[in-house]
C-alpha positions, 0 to 999 in steps of 0.5 A: 600572345599565342594560345596552344590548342589541343588536337582533336585526334592524334594517330601514332605509328612508332615515333611518328604522329599525325595530329588533327586540329579543328577550328571554327571559322565564320563566313561573311553571312554569319554561318560558322563551319569547322575546318581541319588541318593535320600536323605530322611529326617524328619524335626523337631523343637527343641526349636527355632531351626529347625533340620533334621534327617534320623531317623523315628518313626512309625508315620512317616514311611508311609510318608517316604514310600510315599515320597520314592515311588514318588522319585523312580517314578521320577528317573524311568521317568528320566532314561526312557526318557534318554534311549529313547533319545539314 
């Protein structure tokens, strides 16, 4: 059974979005930490149906790059604030 997790943060540039997902993992010593991953996708419409793909044409590449830059900044800020707390 798969559980759907909501993104921690999503950045949209045009039809391209980069979503940051966070999950808690535990080390062998019992301490937990948050790890983040980024999913990037492009939305498009085919007929009456909205679809998503991870494939980008030349026109979408600048949007994908910017969305990834924003997601990277978010992850860096979250990691920096976690480091300063510990």
